[in-house]
N, C-alpha and C positions, 0 to 999 in steps of 0.2 A: 504494500500500500504506500502511496505517496500523498502527503498532505502539504498543500501549498497555501501560504498566506500572502496576499497581495495588498500593499498599501494599508495594512491592518493597523487599527488603533483602538485603544480602550481607555475610557475615562470614567471616573466616578464623580458625580456632580460636575464641577468645573475643572477638576484636576485630571490632566492626561497622565495615565500610567505609562503608556508607550504609544508611539505614533510612527507611521511610515515604515512599518515592519514588513519586509519582503523576504520570504525564506521558503525553501523546499525541504521538507523532511521526507527522506527516502528510505524505504524498507531495506533492511540489512545494514543500516548505519545507526550510529548512536550519537546523541547530541546532549551537550550540557548547557543549561541556562544558568548563567552566573551573574553576579552583581551584588551590591551592598544590600543589607536588610531594607525592605521597603521599596526596592527598585522595580518590582513588578514580576519577579520570577514566578511566583505561584499563580499570579493572575494570568500570565501567558500560558502556563501549563493548563489551567482550567479552561482557557479559550480553546486550546488544542483538543481538550477532552470533549468539548461541546457543552460543558456545564455553564459556561459564561459566554454571552454573546458579544460580538464586536460592536464598537460604537461607529466604526467606519472601516471601509475596505471589505475584503472577502476572504473566505477560507474554502479551499476546494480539495476534495479527496477523490480517489478513484471511484468510490461508491456514490458520491453525492457532491453537490455544490451548496455551500453555506454562505449566504450573503447578508449584509446589513446595508440598508440604503439610508443616506442622510435625508431627514425629513425637515424638521423645524429648527435644527441646531441643538435641540435639547433631547429629542426622542429619536430612537432608531427602531427599525423593524428588522427582524432576522428570522430565518427559518432553519431549524435543525431537524433532519430526518429522524423519525422515531427509532430506526434501527441502528443509528450511528454508534450507540453504546455497545453494541454487540461486537464491534471491531477493536475495542480498547479495554484495557484494564488499568487501574490506577491504585497506587498506595500513597497515602499522605497523612500527616499528623492530624489533620482536621477531619478525616474520615474515620468513623467509629466502626468497630465490629459489634456483633450482637452478644453482649456479655452474659446473657442468661443461657446461651448455648455452650456446649463443649466445642472444641475445635473440630472434632469429627462431625458434629451436627452442623456447624457453621459452613464447613467446606461442602457438605452434602447439599445444604440449602443454596449455597452459591452456585453449585453445579446445575441447579435447575434453571439458571439464567444464562450461564456460559459453560460450555463443555470444558473438561480438563484436557491437558495435552494427551495425545495418543499414548497408549501403553503405560499410563500412570494411574495409580489407585490412590484413594484418600489415605489409606494406611501408609503407603509408600511416601506420600508427600509429607505426612506428619513426621515420619522417620527422618527424611532428608533435612527438615528444618529443626530437628532435635527436640520434638515435643512428645515423644512416645510416652513418657511417664506421666504426662498431663493430658493424654488424649481424651480421657473421660471426666475431666474436671471442668467445671464451668469457667469460661474465660474471665469472668469478673474476679476470680481468685488468682489470675496470672499476674506476674510482675509486668512492668511497662515494657521491658525488653522482650518478654514472651509474647505480649500482644503485638509488638512490631513484627515478630516472626510470623504470626498469623496473617497480618496484613501483606507481608511479602509473599507468603505462600499463595494466597488467593489471587494476587496480581501475576506472579511469575508463572504459575501453573495453569492459568486460564489459557485456553487455545484460541488466542487472538493475535493479530498481526502487530498491534501497537501496545507498548507498555509505557506508562507514564509514572514517574517516580519523583515525589516531592520529599526532599530530605530523607531518603530511605533508610539511613542508619540511625535515625532518632531513637534514643534510649538503648541502643545496642552496645554491648561491651566489645572488647577486641575479638572474642570468639564469634560474636554475632556479626561483626563487620566482615570477618573472613568468610563467614557463611554467605553473606550478601554477595561478596565478590565472586564466590564460587557459583552461586545461582546464576549470576549474570554470564559468567564464562560458559557454563554448561547448557543453559536453557534459552539464552536470548540472542545467540549469534545471528540468526537469520531474520530477526524481527526489527521493527523500528522502535528504538528505545530513546526516551527523552527524560533527562534527569534535571531537576531544579535543585541547585545546591551551591554552597560556598565551601564545601569540604572536598578536598582532592581525593580522599578515600572513597567518596561516593561516586565521583564522576571521572576518575583517572583513566578509565577505559574508553571514554567517549572519543569519537573521531573528530568532532567539531565542537567549538565553544561559541556560545552566543552571549555577548555582554549586553545586558539590558541598558546600561548607561549610554549605549550608542543609539538608542531609540527613544530618547526624550525629546519633547517638542521644544 
């Protein structure tokens, strides 16, 4: 899958987060969105995911065309295909897991919406991310690092062409960071991966860097 943004911009109220953003995200490549805190890294990632609409410009994918048209200068109109979410998975600190479920139940629930990678089972996934001993414990009793492993599991093991990761090593210790890097190396080579981060450990593998400070109005 290829996702292209053309003269894209996003603002909240009168403040532009980014403007005149032109970029092609191509399957098989990995991209790091970098910049100071508050520079718009997470906003751009959410735009790519389809969760946040553009204020100007357009986003085009192989499956669909997503546009927003300038109307009155204050309001924009945009259309996002209902099935766009089927092509992406995302892990981010602001996205919660269902804490009343066990990780086994949560991954089974998630599987109802997106298939798992071929030849993988929920039991195997739980083993890979090191949660075997907690497989039947409710997620609310997990540590913050364990919860992050659950988020990475549902993102990486979804059979989708696009993986979006916002600060993916949040709450992970050194062992968890090594696990994250191994997940990327083993399961993400042929997919389109976009990482929003300021931590080299999270995006060191990326082919290209996008500095948000270059897209300020």
